[in-house]
N, C-alpha and C positions, 0 to 999 in steps of 0.2 A: 153168402146168401145163395140159396138154391135157385137156379134159373127157372125151374118149373113153378116155384112159388111166385116168382115175378110174373110169369106168363099167366098163372092162375088168377092174378089180380085183375087182369084185363080180358081174359077169355074164360068162359064157363068150362070147367073141367069136364071132359067127356063130350063136349059139343063137337059138331062137325068141324067148325073153324079151328078149335083147339087141336083136334087130331090132325088136321091138314098142316097146321103150323109146326107141330111136333115132328111129323113125318118129313116135312121140308127141311127142318133143322138137321135131322138125322142124315138125310140124303146129302146135304151140303157138307156135313162133317166127313162122311164117307168119301165124297169126291175130293175133298181137300187132302185127306190122308192118302188117297190113291195118287194124287198129283205129286206128293213128296217123293214117290218112287222115281219120278223122272228127274229129280234134282238132288238125289242122294249125295252127290259130290259136294253139295253146299252145306251138308250136315244140318238139315232142318231140325229145329227144336220141337220135338214131339213130346 
């Protein structure tokens, strides 16, 4: 299932809240990927 479809069930696509939620999710994902650089010796599953 597509995560955007799920979000679209609860937030109107294109609304300000929808855009804030999507942007927040993208920022969290980027931060998580950057954090893996500090623990590369643990072989994170990317």
